[in-house]
N, CA, C and O of each residue as an XYZ file, in Angstrom:
928
protein
N    -163.212    -17.490     84.437
C    -163.626    -16.121     84.689
C    -163.722    -16.110     86.235
O    -164.092    -17.123     86.829
N    -163.383    -14.937     86.914
C    -163.472    -14.707     88.360
C    -164.849    -13.955     88.599
O    -165.054    -12.838     88.124
N    -165.758    -14.626     89.352
C    -167.027    -13.940     89.600
C    -167.331    -14.078     91.039
O    -166.722    -14.919     91.700
N    -168.263    -13.286     91.596
C    -168.660    -13.296     92.873
C    -170.089    -13.957     93.030
O    -170.598    -14.231     94.116
N    -170.628    -14.162     91.865
C    -172.084    -14.859     91.996
C    -172.951    -14.554     90.795
O    -172.651    -13.674     89.988
N    -173.997    -15.279     90.704
C    -174.928    -15.014     89.705
C    -176.348    -15.162     90.229
O    -176.676    -16.137     90.906
N    -177.136    -14.239     89.926
C    -178.620    -14.014     90.463
C    -179.392    -13.763     89.286
O    -178.855    -13.456     88.222
N    -180.782    -13.893     89.447
C    -181.755    -13.318     88.564
C    -182.400    -12.116     89.255
O    -182.750    -12.220     90.431
N    -182.557    -11.069     88.626
C    -183.045     -9.736     89.230
C    -183.986     -8.999     88.207
O    -183.856     -9.036     86.983
N    -184.934     -8.337     88.896
C    -185.856     -7.478     88.210
C    -185.439     -6.038     88.157
O    -186.068     -5.237     87.465
N    -184.389     -5.686     88.872
C    -184.009     -4.354     89.108
C    -182.717     -3.904     88.356
O    -182.543     -2.717     88.079
N    -181.886     -4.798     88.056
C    -180.595     -4.401     87.462
C    -180.743     -3.926     85.975
O    -179.905     -3.145     85.523
N    -181.699     -4.336     85.261
C    -181.890     -3.877     83.918
C    -183.397     -3.307     83.848
O    -184.381     -4.044     83.912
N    -183.454     -1.999     83.719
C    -184.811     -1.298     83.755
C    -185.790     -2.111     82.857
O    -185.546     -2.408     81.688
N    -186.946     -2.445     83.546
C    -188.035     -3.036     82.740
C    -187.717     -4.372     82.153
O    -188.436     -4.849     81.275
N    -186.680     -4.982     82.602
C    -186.312     -6.350     82.145
C    -185.966     -7.259     83.265
O    -185.482     -6.799     84.299
N    -186.181     -8.478     83.118
C    -185.662     -9.515     84.025
C    -184.344     -9.953     83.471
O    -184.247    -10.329     82.303
N    -183.262     -9.907     84.347
C    -181.905    -10.149     83.842
C    -181.253    -11.202     84.651
O    -181.560    -11.340     85.835
N    -180.392    -11.933     84.091
C    -179.336    -12.777     84.782
C    -178.258    -11.817     85.006
O    -177.775    -11.159     84.084
N    -177.859    -11.727     86.276
C    -176.863    -10.736     86.682
C    -175.614    -11.635     87.052
O    -175.668    -12.603     87.812
N    -174.537    -11.196     86.435
C    -173.147    -11.783     86.677
C    -172.309    -10.709     87.499
O    -172.091     -9.590     87.035
N    -171.887    -11.086     88.655
C    -171.032    -10.239     89.454
C    -169.483    -10.622     89.293
O    -169.004    -11.634     89.805
N    -168.797     -9.759     88.574
C    -167.366    -10.001     88.395
C    -166.517     -9.699     89.593
O    -166.834     -8.779     90.347
N    -165.419    -10.456     89.808
C    -164.604    -10.185     90.869
C    -163.346     -9.282     90.385
O    -162.866     -9.353     89.253
N    -162.925     -8.494     91.330
C    -161.848     -7.566     91.080
C    -162.303     -6.144     90.758
O    -163.288     -5.881     90.068
N    -161.463     -5.226     91.344
C    -161.746     -3.746     90.931
C    -160.459     -3.000     91.138
O    -159.719     -3.290     92.077
N    -160.178     -2.052     90.289
C    -158.931     -1.259     90.487
C    -159.223     -0.051     91.485
O    -158.255      0.478     92.031
N    -160.350      0.352     91.716
C    -160.789      1.420     92.501
C    -161.017      1.014     93.996
O    -161.433     -0.119     94.238
N    -160.777      1.841     94.941
C    -161.059      1.620     96.247
C    -162.006      2.764     96.807
O    -161.635      3.542     97.686
N    -163.181      2.793     96.258
C    -164.176      3.795     96.675
C    -164.535      3.498     98.093
O    -164.864      2.352     98.399
N    -164.494      4.471     98.996
C    -164.811      4.105    100.361
C    -166.104      3.747    100.722
O    -166.326      3.125    101.761
N    -167.079      4.130     99.855
C    -168.447      3.698     99.990
C    -168.859      2.532     99.279
O    -170.071      2.348     99.168
N    -168.057      1.704     98.774
C    -168.281      0.579     97.878
C    -169.183     -0.300     98.690
O    -168.890     -0.616     99.843
N    -170.400     -0.740     98.028
C    -171.380     -1.648     98.585
C    -171.036     -3.060     98.389
O    -171.619     -3.923     99.047
N    -170.057     -3.383     97.460
C    -169.580     -4.745     97.322
C    -168.120     -4.901     97.596
O    -167.378     -5.371     96.733
N    -167.695     -4.535     98.728
C    -166.260     -4.559     99.025
C    -165.629     -5.917     98.886
O    -164.469     -6.034     98.491
N    -166.429     -7.007     99.227
C    -165.918     -8.272     99.126
C    -165.487     -8.764     97.758
O    -164.820     -9.788     97.607
N    -165.906     -7.973     96.756
C    -165.660     -8.261     95.397
C    -164.334     -7.672     94.856
O    -163.812     -8.128     93.839
N    -163.769     -6.582     95.607
C    -162.528     -5.961     95.207
C    -161.417     -6.907     95.010
O    -160.697     -6.833     94.014
N    -161.251     -7.826     95.962
C    -160.195     -8.811     95.818
C    -160.773    -10.199     95.662
O    -160.027    -11.137     95.381
N    -162.021    -10.361     95.826
C    -162.688    -11.631     95.987
C    -163.175    -12.309     94.679
O    -162.851    -11.919     93.558
N    -163.935    -13.296     94.919
C    -164.513    -13.943     93.642
C    -163.914    -15.379     93.528
O    -162.897    -15.684     94.152
N    -164.529    -16.194     92.768
C    -164.166    -17.581     92.630
C    -164.075    -17.888     91.140
O    -164.922    -17.401     90.392
N    -163.081    -18.681     90.647
C    -162.964    -19.012     89.216
C    -164.057    -19.917     88.787
O    -164.371    -20.924     89.422
N    -164.656    -19.509     87.632
C    -165.836    -20.419     87.116
C    -165.576    -20.580     85.664
O    -165.239    -19.590     85.015
N    -165.700    -21.707     85.112
C    -165.460    -21.879     83.713
C    -166.600    -21.254     82.894
O    -167.749    -21.126     83.315
N    -166.158    -20.873     81.660
C    -167.017    -20.070     80.846
C    -168.304    -20.932     80.410
O    -169.404    -20.425     80.191
N    -168.009    -22.331     80.312
C    -169.145    -23.152     79.890
C    -170.113    -23.186     81.013
O    -171.283    -23.423     80.712
N    -169.816    -22.986     82.263
C    -170.692    -23.150     83.305
C    -171.486    -21.839     83.336
O    -172.683    -21.851     83.625
N    -170.829    -20.709     83.041
C    -171.675    -19.437     82.950
C    -172.701    -19.591     81.818
O    -173.889    -19.315     81.982
N    -172.209    -20.030     80.700
C    -173.193    -20.171     79.514
C    -174.277    -21.127     79.783
O    -175.388    -20.900     79.306
N    -174.055    -22.239     80.542
C    -175.045    -23.109     80.919
C    -176.104    -22.340     81.800
O    -177.304    -22.557     81.631
N    -175.661    -21.459     82.721
C    -176.448    -20.693     83.568
C    -177.418    -19.786     82.756
O    -178.602    -19.656     83.065
N    -176.861    -19.198     81.746
C    -177.660    -18.405     80.739
C    -178.758    -19.248     80.125
O    -179.937    -18.898     80.087
N    -178.286    -20.373     79.654
C    -179.147    -21.310     78.919
C    -180.323    -21.827     79.800
O    -181.463    -21.968     79.358
N    -179.975    -22.086     81.017
C    -181.029    -22.706     81.927
C    -182.019    -21.615     82.408
O    -183.079    -21.895     82.968
N    -181.619    -20.400     82.163
C    -182.505    -19.250     82.677
C    -183.250    -18.630     81.581
O    -183.991    -17.683     81.846
N    -183.127    -19.099     80.255
C    -183.763    -18.456     79.213
C    -185.296    -18.339     79.363
O    -185.879    -17.399     78.822
N    -185.976    -19.280     80.094
C    -187.420    -19.242     80.200
C    -187.766    -18.078     81.010
O    -188.897    -17.603     80.914
N    -186.825    -17.530     81.867
C    -187.321    -16.476     82.847
C    -186.653    -15.122     82.487
O    -187.202    -14.121     82.947
N    -185.584    -14.963     81.756
C    -184.937    -13.716     81.581
C    -185.118    -13.153     80.162
O    -185.393    -13.839     79.178
N    -184.925    -11.786     80.173
C    -184.934    -10.972     78.949
C    -183.500    -10.479     78.588
O    -183.222    -10.057     77.466
N    -182.662    -10.555     79.552
C    -181.399     -9.776     79.389
C    -180.255    -10.427     80.386
O    -180.522    -11.124     81.365
N    -179.021    -10.088     79.977
C    -177.965    -10.388     80.723
C    -177.190     -9.095     81.300
O    -176.823     -8.227     80.508
N    -176.965     -8.980     82.553
C    -176.355     -7.835     83.166
C    -174.958     -8.242     83.694
O    -174.837     -9.205     84.452
N    -173.932     -7.515     83.295
C    -172.550     -7.873     83.910
C    -172.217     -6.727     84.754
O    -172.174     -5.590     84.283
N    -171.961     -7.001     86.074
C    -171.641     -5.886     86.944
C    -170.458     -6.353     87.889
O    -169.860     -7.384     87.583
N    -170.135     -5.732     88.887
C    -168.860     -6.058     89.622
C    -168.935     -5.702     91.153
O    -169.998     -5.630     91.769
N    -167.815     -5.509     91.644
C    -166.519     -5.310     90.970
C    -166.396     -4.445     89.725
O    -167.161     -3.499     89.538
N    -165.457     -4.765     88.899
C    -165.250     -3.988     87.601
C    -165.067     -4.913     86.518
O    -163.982     -5.484     86.404
N    -166.096     -5.147     85.630
C    -166.067     -6.034     84.609
C    -164.951     -5.961     83.567
O    -164.405     -6.946     83.071
N    -164.677     -4.702     83.295
C    -163.664     -4.415     82.270
C    -162.270     -5.014     82.620
O    -161.418     -5.132     81.739
N    -162.050     -5.376     83.850
C    -160.776     -6.090     84.147
C    -160.655     -7.364     83.425
O    -159.562     -7.816     83.083
N    -161.817     -7.963     83.186
C    -161.869     -9.313     82.495
C    -162.577     -9.058     81.245
O    -163.587     -9.725     81.021
N    -162.183     -8.171     80.386
C    -162.924     -7.673     79.313
C    -163.152     -8.790     78.230
O    -164.209     -8.850     77.601
N    -162.172     -9.624     78.051
C    -162.273    -10.602     77.088
C    -163.360    -11.655     77.227
O    -164.082    -12.080     76.326
N    -163.354    -12.036     78.635
C    -164.518    -12.966     79.092
C    -165.772    -12.204     78.922
O    -166.720    -12.800     78.410
N    -165.911    -10.998     79.271
C    -167.027    -10.190     79.146
C    -167.534    -10.176     77.768
O    -168.733    -10.333     77.536
N    -166.639     -9.987     76.823
C    -167.000     -9.959     75.409
C    -167.632    -11.242     74.959
O    -168.581    -11.304     74.177
N    -166.961    -12.370     75.578
C    -167.559    -13.684     75.116
C    -169.007    -13.901     75.557
O    -169.853    -14.449     74.851
N    -169.223    -13.410     76.824
C    -170.581    -13.550     77.339
C    -171.527    -12.620     76.608
O    -172.673    -13.008     76.381
N    -171.117    -11.396     76.216
C    -172.023    -10.547     75.579
C    -172.376    -11.029     74.217
O    -173.533    -10.947     73.804
N    -171.313    -11.577     73.443
C    -171.594    -12.144     72.133
C    -172.600    -13.342     72.198
O    -173.536    -13.435     71.405
N    -172.360    -14.227     73.160
C    -173.103    -15.267     73.366
C    -174.540    -14.894     73.620
O    -175.440    -15.425     72.968
N    -174.774    -14.006     74.539
C    -176.099    -13.484     75.014
C    -176.838    -12.877     73.774
O    -178.039    -13.108     73.632
N    -176.128    -12.077     72.838
C    -176.740    -11.465     71.808
C    -177.172    -12.493     70.958
O    -178.247    -12.331     70.380
N    -176.419    -13.700     70.746
C    -176.787    -14.711     69.880
C    -178.096    -15.383     70.314
O    -178.783    -15.980     69.486
N    -178.441    -15.293     71.575
C    -179.692    -15.736     72.133
C    -180.775    -14.840     72.053
O    -181.846    -15.142     72.580
N    -180.609    -13.662     71.395
C    -181.580    -12.548     71.386
C    -181.872    -12.015     72.650
O    -183.006    -11.585     72.862
N    -180.883    -11.976     73.647
C    -181.072    -11.377     74.953
C    -180.543     -9.843     74.888
O    -179.618     -9.504     74.150
N    -181.119     -9.109     75.599
C    -180.580     -7.662     75.797
C    -179.357     -7.824     76.694
O    -179.268     -8.770     77.476
N    -178.374     -6.846     76.564
C    -177.119     -6.953     77.410
C    -176.840     -5.615     77.992
O    -177.009     -4.589     77.333
N    -176.415     -5.612     79.220
C    -176.095     -4.423     79.978
C    -174.767     -4.622     80.744
O    -174.456     -5.662     81.324
N    -173.995     -3.456     80.673
C    -172.725     -3.524     81.640
C    -172.776     -2.377     82.547
O    -173.165     -1.262     82.197
N    -172.364     -2.687     83.743
C    -172.095     -1.696     84.779
C    -170.545     -1.546     84.892
O    -169.838     -2.537     85.079
N    -170.027     -0.276     84.774
C    -168.746      0.050     84.779
C    -168.243      1.370     85.356
O    -169.014      2.330     85.349
N    -167.048      1.495     85.842
C    -166.507      2.651     86.241
C    -165.954      3.476     84.999
O    -165.720      4.678     85.129
N    -165.753      2.838     83.828
C    -165.267      3.523     82.727
C    -163.891      3.702     82.791
O    -163.432      4.631     82.127
N    -163.023      2.916     83.540
C    -161.585      3.226     83.823
C    -160.767      2.939     82.616
O    -159.638      3.424     82.534
N    -161.288      2.129     81.601
C    -160.414      1.689     80.510
C    -161.377      1.895     79.258
O    -162.111      0.969     78.912
N    -161.374      3.068     78.604
C    -162.079      3.313     77.369
C    -161.645      2.346     76.258
O    -162.494      1.840     75.524
N    -160.406      2.096     76.129
C    -160.047      1.158     75.098
C    -160.650     -0.214     75.145
O    -161.036     -0.754     74.108
N    -160.744     -0.794     76.313
C    -161.427     -2.090     76.408
C    -162.947     -1.970     76.191
O    -163.559     -2.898     75.663
N    -163.574     -0.827     76.596
C    -164.873     -0.630     76.363
C    -165.300     -0.559     74.944
O    -166.311     -1.075     74.465
N    -164.353      0.183     74.301
C    -164.670      0.387     72.732
C    -164.716     -0.939     72.068
O    -165.407     -1.073     71.058
N    -163.964     -2.032     72.604
C    -163.866     -3.296     71.907
C    -165.209     -4.135     72.178
O    -165.422     -5.140     71.500
N    -166.036     -3.760     73.085
C    -167.208     -4.597     73.340
C    -168.443     -3.757     73.192
O    -169.542     -4.288     73.348
N    -168.339     -2.487     72.902
C    -169.475     -1.649     72.963
C    -170.617     -2.019     71.862
O    -171.800     -1.730     72.039
N    -170.154     -2.655     70.766
C    -171.135     -2.982     69.766
C    -172.114     -4.207     70.149
O    -173.099     -4.514     69.477
N    -171.720     -4.825     71.263
C    -172.559     -5.857     71.746
C    -173.463     -5.514     73.033
O    -174.076     -6.363     73.679
N    -173.447     -4.111     73.305
C    -174.089     -3.697     74.364
C    -175.270     -2.796     73.948
O    -175.209     -1.922     73.084
N    -176.426     -3.149     74.727
C    -177.672     -2.381     74.513
C    -177.722     -1.190     75.599
O    -178.261     -0.104     75.386
N    -177.105     -1.544     76.746
C    -177.237     -0.547     77.869
C    -175.847     -0.494     78.568
O    -175.163     -1.502     78.740
N    -175.496      0.706     78.942
C    -174.176      0.888     79.828
C    -174.726      1.852     80.996
O    -175.299      2.925     80.810
N    -174.465      1.314     82.114
C    -174.480      2.200     83.373
C    -173.092      2.592     83.769
O    -172.284      1.765     84.191
N    -172.813      3.911     83.621
C    -171.478      4.332     83.758
C    -171.461      5.084     85.179
O    -172.216      6.038     85.365
N    -170.638      4.660     86.111
C    -170.592      5.314     87.384
C    -169.695      6.672     87.275
O    -168.534      6.684     86.865
N    -170.414      7.791     87.700
C    -169.572      9.039     87.769
C    -169.233      9.240     89.214
O    -170.096      9.779     89.907
N    -168.227      8.924     89.707
C    -167.775      8.947     91.077
C    -167.763     10.271     91.802
O    -168.048     10.394     92.993
N    -167.380     11.335     90.925
C    -167.097     12.668     91.452
C    -166.991     13.652     90.288
O    -166.971     13.250     89.125
N    -166.926     14.903     90.602
C    -166.404     15.860     89.432
C    -165.142     15.297     88.875
O    -164.338     14.747     89.626
N    -164.949     15.396     87.713
C    -163.737     14.767     87.099
C    -162.434     15.210     87.690
O    -161.566     14.360     87.888
N    -162.209     16.531     88.003
C    -160.855     16.935     88.722
C    -160.732     16.310     90.178
O    -159.644     16.296     90.754
N    -161.825     15.820     90.723
C    -161.756     15.240     92.122
C    -161.651     13.781     92.177
O    -161.714     13.175     93.247
N    -161.486     13.177     90.994
C    -161.591     11.739     90.968
C    -160.528     10.997     91.920
O    -160.840     10.023     92.605
N    -159.261     11.551     91.892
C    -158.275     10.904     92.776
C    -158.692     10.967     94.209
O    -158.503     10.029     94.984
N    -159.297     12.153     94.565
C    -159.621     12.248     95.985
C    -160.570     11.299     96.535
O    -160.500     10.853     97.680
N    -161.562     10.971     95.585
C    -162.725     10.128     95.966
C    -162.325      8.621     95.787
O    -162.651      7.784     96.629
N    -161.623      8.311     94.690
C    -161.495      6.922     94.267
C    -160.057      6.397     94.525
O    -159.822      5.189     94.548
N    -159.090      7.352     94.722
C    -157.715      6.919     94.869
C    -157.045      6.849     93.541
O    -155.847      6.569     93.487
N    -157.754      7.092     92.443
C    -157.037      6.999     91.088
C    -157.513      8.215     90.227
O    -158.692      8.569     90.241
N    -156.605      8.812     89.515
C    -156.933      9.934     88.755
C    -157.254      9.454     87.261
O    -156.429      9.424     86.347
N    -158.551      9.098     87.181
C    -159.084      8.490     85.972
C    -160.238      9.354     85.452
O    -161.093      8.844     84.727
N    -160.286     10.608     85.789
C    -161.393     11.393     85.263
C    -161.460     11.494     83.695
O    -162.536     11.498     83.096
N    -160.253     11.574     83.081
C    -160.178     11.657     81.634
C    -160.625     10.494     80.997
O    -161.333     10.581     79.994
N    -160.246      9.263     81.533
C    -160.686      7.978     81.107
C    -162.206      7.834     81.006
O    -162.802      7.383     80.027
N    -162.795      8.303     82.216
C    -164.356      8.092     82.330
C    -164.950      9.102     81.224
O    -165.859      8.710     80.492
N    -164.490     10.250     81.121
C    -165.063     11.103     80.065
C    -164.975     10.469     78.663
O    -165.891     10.552     77.845
N    -163.768      9.805     78.433
C    -163.703      9.224     77.100
C    -164.666      8.010     76.921
O    -165.211      7.769     75.844
N    -164.844      7.245     78.074
C    -165.732      6.153     78.004
C    -167.203      6.593     77.821
O    -168.014      5.887     77.222
N    -167.511      7.795     78.364
C    -168.884      8.432     78.186
C    -169.066      8.773     76.641
O    -170.152      8.617     76.083
N    -168.045      9.201     76.053
C    -168.064      9.636     74.620
C    -168.228      8.324     73.846
O    -169.056      8.286     72.936
N    -167.545      7.324     74.126
C    -167.699      6.000     73.365
C    -169.091      5.636     73.409
O    -169.645      5.358     72.345
N    -169.769      5.598     74.550
C    -171.183      5.244     74.658
C    -172.055      6.136     73.809
O    -172.917      5.701     73.045
N    -171.761      7.477     74.000
C    -172.668      8.403     73.209
C    -172.503      8.179     71.726
O    -173.480      8.374     71.003
N    -171.449      7.819     71.248
C    -171.134      7.552     69.767
C    -171.631      6.338     69.265
O    -171.653      6.100     68.057
N    -172.077      5.468     70.221
C    -172.697      4.082     69.853
C    -174.207      4.282     69.702
O    -174.872      4.345     70.736
N    -174.733      4.373     68.666
C    -176.149      4.866     68.317
C    -177.108      3.796     68.947
O    -178.229      4.172     69.290
N    -176.773      2.604     69.105
C    -177.726      1.644     69.608
C    -177.583      1.273     71.051
O    -178.123      0.275     71.527
N    -176.773      2.181     71.793
C    -176.543      1.907     73.181
C    -177.063      2.960     74.067
O    -176.733      4.135     73.905
N    -177.898      2.563     75.037
C    -178.465      3.543     76.059
C    -177.441      3.756     77.181
O    -176.951      2.808     77.794
N    -177.138      5.038     77.425
C    -176.237      5.372     78.530
C    -176.866      6.010     79.723
O    -177.464      7.086     79.686
N    -176.685      5.252     80.811
C    -177.030      5.819     82.131
C    -175.844      6.237     82.850
O    -174.962      5.418     83.108
N    -175.761      7.444     83.190
C    -174.761      7.824     84.137
C    -175.311      7.833     85.605
O    -176.503      8.079     85.786
N    -174.495      7.576     86.633
C    -175.067      7.480     87.966
C    -174.049      7.904     88.961
O    -172.865      7.601     88.818
N    -174.509      8.634     90.018
C    -173.560      8.926     91.068
C    -174.272      8.500     92.369
O    -175.491      8.626     92.493
N    -173.497      8.003     93.314
C    -173.829      7.687     94.569
C    -173.520      8.884     95.381
O    -172.349      9.245     95.501
N    -174.568      9.573     95.992
C    -174.384     10.796     96.736
C    -174.049     10.352     98.185
O    -174.871      9.731     98.859
N    -172.783     10.699     98.657
C    -172.333     10.467     99.986
C    -172.071     11.784    100.796
O    -171.108     12.510    100.547
N    -172.872     12.016    101.659
C    -172.606     13.340    102.455
C    -171.172     13.286    103.046
O    -170.699     12.256    103.526
N    -170.543     14.424    102.978
C    -169.205     14.564    103.378
C    -168.101     14.248    102.341
O    -166.997     14.777    102.475
N    -168.356     13.401    101.307
C    -167.573     13.201    100.293
C    -167.910     14.121     99.058
O    -167.065     14.671     98.352
N    -169.214     14.200     98.915
C    -169.744     15.072     97.844
C    -170.689     16.068     98.426
O    -171.286     15.811     99.472
N    -170.851     17.210     97.782
C    -171.794     18.262     98.293
C    -172.680     18.701     97.036
O    -172.426     18.262     95.915
N    -173.640     19.511     97.257
C    -174.512     19.936     96.116
C    -173.685     20.710     95.052
O    -174.091     20.627     93.893
N    -172.637     21.411     95.286
C    -171.837     22.114     94.358
C    -171.215     21.014     93.447
O    -171.210     21.178     92.227
N    -170.675     19.862     94.036
C    -170.105     18.850     93.300
C    -171.114     18.245     92.321
O    -170.766     18.006     91.164
N    -172.368     17.987     92.758
C    -173.325     17.433     91.985
C    -173.684     18.299     90.716
O    -173.915     17.838     89.599
N    -173.692     19.676     91.086
C    -174.016     20.540     89.858
C    -172.864     20.525     88.882
O    -173.111     20.513     87.676
N    -171.547     20.524     89.351
C    -170.382     20.345     88.472
C    -170.425     19.095     87.700
O    -170.028     19.082     86.534
N    -170.897     18.007     88.297
C    -171.063     16.709     87.542
C    -172.096     16.953     86.398
O    -171.828     16.693     85.225
N    -173.229     17.439     86.783
C    -174.353     17.602     85.823
C    -173.800     18.389     84.626
O    -174.058     17.974     83.496
N    -173.077     19.468     84.789
C    -172.583     20.388     83.739
C    -171.500     19.559     82.867
O    -171.186     19.970     81.750
N    -171.026     18.564     83.326
C    -169.922     17.919     82.615
C    -170.142     16.571     81.897
O    -169.261     15.989     81.265
N    -171.443     16.124     82.062
C    -171.761     14.794     81.524
C    -172.842     14.983     80.429
O    -173.501     16.022     80.379
N    -173.014     13.966     79.555
C    -173.919     13.842     78.526
C    -174.458     12.376     78.443
O    -173.711     11.473     78.066
N    -175.654     12.159     78.768
C    -176.222     10.822     78.959
C    -177.660     10.835     78.717
O    -178.301     11.886     78.708
N    -178.223      9.592     78.502
C    -179.692      9.534     78.177
C    -180.400      9.565     79.528
O    -181.577      9.920     79.584
N    -179.707      9.197     80.644
C    -180.408      9.293     81.923
C    -179.371      9.444     83.059
O    -178.353      8.752     83.099
N    -179.678     10.379     83.978
C    -178.714     10.536     85.144
C    -179.403     10.059     86.326
O    -180.525     10.476     86.614
N    -178.770      9.186     87.036
C    -179.337      8.642     88.331
C    -178.513      9.061     89.509
O    -177.284      8.981     89.531
N    -179.310      9.546     90.559
C    -178.671     10.037     91.821
C    -178.976      8.871     92.737
O    -180.142      8.589     93.013
N    -177.965      8.200     93.204
C    -178.219      6.945     94.191
C    -178.040      7.360     95.532
O    -177.195      8.208     95.819
N    -178.787      6.816     96.391
C    -178.750      7.074     97.814
C    -177.634      6.208     98.417
O    -177.607      4.986     98.270
N    -176.749      6.877     99.077
C    -175.694      6.132     99.923
C    -176.383      5.460    101.016
O    -177.256      5.991    101.703
N    -175.905      4.128    101.164
C    -176.341      3.365    102.312
C    -175.152      2.929    103.039
O    -174.170      2.480    102.448
N    -175.228      3.069    104.501
C    -174.055      2.937    105.258
C    -173.872      1.514    105.854
O    -172.936      1.277    106.616
N    -174.714      0.641    105.521
C    -174.782     -0.673    106.222
C    -173.530     -1.540    105.663
O    -172.897     -2.216    106.474
N    -173.200     -1.535    104.450
C    -172.030     -2.230    104.009
C    -171.228     -1.287    103.181
O    -171.633     -0.810    102.121
N    -169.975     -1.023    103.767
C    -169.047     -0.168    103.080
C    -167.581     -0.512    103.142
O    -167.202     -1.226    104.070
N    -166.715     -0.072    102.241
C    -165.310     -0.393    102.387
C    -164.612      0.182    103.522
O    -163.832     -0.467    104.219
N    -164.931      1.535    103.721
C    -164.349      2.201    104.821
C    -165.327      2.295    105.961
O    -166.409      2.878    105.894
N    -164.829      1.642    107.055
C    -165.732      1.489    108.088
C    -166.142      2.726    108.837
O    -167.109      2.682    109.598
N    -165.459      3.813    108.658
C    -165.688      5.142    109.124
C    -166.968      5.616    108.555
O    -167.648      6.433    109.176
N    -167.354      5.118    107.338
C    -168.521      5.729    106.740
C    -169.821      5.187    107.373
O    -170.921      5.687    107.137
N    -169.636      4.187    108.150
C    -170.783      3.601    108.796
C    -171.426      4.691    109.828
O    -172.573      4.595    110.265
N    -170.595      5.652    110.124
C    -171.127      6.721    110.898
C    -171.775      7.848    110.149
O    -172.323      8.761    110.766
N    -171.729      7.813    108.797
C    -172.253      8.881    108.001
C    -173.713      8.529    107.797
O    -174.012      7.407    107.389
N    -174.625      9.432    108.063
C    -176.057      9.249    107.932
C    -176.429      9.014    106.490
O    -175.821      9.646    105.626
N    -177.322      8.206    106.174
C    -177.835      8.044    104.768
C    -178.688      9.319    104.437
O    -179.578      9.753    105.167
N    -178.315      9.839    103.291
C    -179.137     11.015    102.851
C    -180.554     10.663    102.615
O    -180.861      9.568    102.142
N    -181.448     11.587    102.940
C    -182.846     11.322    102.779
C    -183.303     11.438    101.351
O    -182.623     12.058    100.534
N    -184.424     10.864    101.031
C    -185.008     11.099     99.854
C    -185.281     12.586     99.391
O    -185.145     12.973     98.230
N    -185.695     13.385    100.485
C    -185.935     14.843    100.276
C    -184.549     15.542     99.877
O    -184.482     16.384     98.981
N    -183.513     15.135    100.585
C    -182.195     15.550    100.325
C    -181.749     15.461     98.803
O    -181.297     16.419     98.177
N    -181.934     14.204     98.298
C    -181.702     13.884     96.923
C    -182.600     14.593     96.029
O    -182.131     14.973     94.956
N    -183.899     14.846     96.317
C    -184.797     15.485     95.531
C    -184.357     16.975     95.458
O    -184.486     17.580     94.393
N    -183.887     17.531     96.459
C    -183.405     18.929     96.422
C    -182.306     18.932     95.355
O    -182.325     19.798     94.480
N    -181.428     18.074     95.392
C    -180.223     18.110     94.383
C    -180.713     17.711     93.037
O    -180.112     18.141     92.052
N    -181.734     16.940     92.896
C    -182.203     16.695     91.548
C    -182.918     17.808     90.976
O    -182.919     17.957     89.754
N    -183.554     18.642     91.777
C    -184.352     19.687     91.274
C    -183.336     20.879     90.936
O    -183.565     21.750     90.097
N    -182.193     20.785     91.709
C    -181.109     21.875     91.400
C    -180.611     21.667     90.092
O    -180.419     22.648     89.374
N    -180.360     20.451     89.660
C    -179.740     20.109     88.419
C    -180.720     19.863     87.308
O    -180.314     19.624     86.171
N    -181.967     19.912     87.596
C    -182.962     19.658     86.524
C    -182.843     20.617     85.256
O    -183.039     20.229     84.105
N    -182.500     21.904     85.607
C    -182.332     22.761     84.377
C    -181.175     22.414     83.457
O    -181.135     22.799     82.288
N    -180.153     21.606     84.080
C    -178.983     21.212     83.299
C    -179.210     19.932     82.488
O    -178.864     19.882     81.308
N    -179.798     18.881     83.121
C    -180.074     17.643     82.637
C    -181.526     17.301     82.529
O    -182.267     17.570     83.474
N    -181.980     16.740     81.472
C    -183.418     16.699     81.282
C    -184.063     15.449     81.956
O    -185.161     15.522     82.507
N    -183.298     14.243     81.884
C    -183.811     13.080     82.577
C    -182.968     12.645     83.756
O    -181.808     12.239     83.684
N    -183.725     12.785     84.890
C    -183.048     12.588     86.224
C    -183.835     11.555     86.909
O    -185.065     11.608     86.869
N    -183.208     10.603     87.546
C    -183.852      9.553     88.285
C    -183.316      9.494     89.823
O    -182.093      9.543     89.961
N    -184.050      9.402     90.881
C    -183.562      9.102     92.129
C    -183.657      7.681     92.472
O    -184.595      7.005     92.048
N    -182.777      7.212     93.185
C    -182.847      5.686     93.512
C    -182.610      5.676     95.145
O    -181.541      5.953     95.690
N    -183.760      5.320     95.773
C    -183.568      5.254     97.179
C    -184.162      3.873     97.798
O    -184.914      3.176     97.117
N    -183.841      3.559     98.940
C    -184.252      2.388     99.522
C    -185.777      2.420     99.838
O    -186.513      1.441     99.718
N    -186.201      3.756    100.289
C    -187.536      3.958    100.692
C    -188.607      3.990     99.505
O    -189.747      3.548     99.641
N    -188.162      4.510     98.434
C    -189.217      4.795     97.204
C    -188.707      4.200     96.004
O    -189.366      4.392     94.983
N    -187.607      3.480     95.924
C    -187.105      2.786     94.768
C    -186.728      3.848     93.691
O    -186.171      4.885     94.051
N    -187.031      3.608     92.319
C    -186.719      4.438     91.358
C    -187.778      5.456     91.022
O    -188.913      5.058     90.757
N    -187.470      6.829     91.013
C    -188.227      7.833     90.765
C    -187.709      8.713     89.687
O    -186.577      9.184     89.789
N    -188.473      8.968     88.645
C    -188.149     10.009     87.689
C    -188.641     11.274     88.024
O    -189.832     11.372     88.323
N    -187.845     12.351     88.022
C    -188.174     13.609     88.511
C    -188.092     14.695     87.313
O    -188.347     15.878     87.535
């Protein structure tokens, strides 16, 4: 399996300590990507080494989170890890762009939690990501919603200049999830160097957006560097 690293974190799985596996490779080229080194990067690691990492961490973790990059590129290895983790009574979480609903459907029964990135209003996906995958993301969202034991978090990184408040309202009207997270764009590490000149949106700016869409979506969270996670 191609991975970019393994860490233990208290923030990747809400209210859980999780072993986080960063997979290498991504089909998208989002200009604001905060892990650009993983788009083409990563190192091959044998599956028995990854399982040993899980075993060695059992005393400290409640869950395993698989993120990226885009984990569904290596979906068969991801399935192996999820099944192994569930066999150890660990909670499981997947972070994904939802680009391939067919692959997601093959592993959904081993997932307790899915964080699905909603990059833009569905008709604008190609403008933001370089790929017209809005319909695939919608299908992935439905797969998660039809899995009765899987919690679905949809999340959007708000990047001024790429998205505006009208876009955020359009997204809110088109999604169905247990929790919607508005993430603060951070310009320190990005794929497109020009975005380093884009100011980070303030917490108050994100709160204004959250309050605007609150009548549409019941459960909304803000994620900022200054205040962490805030339910509004």
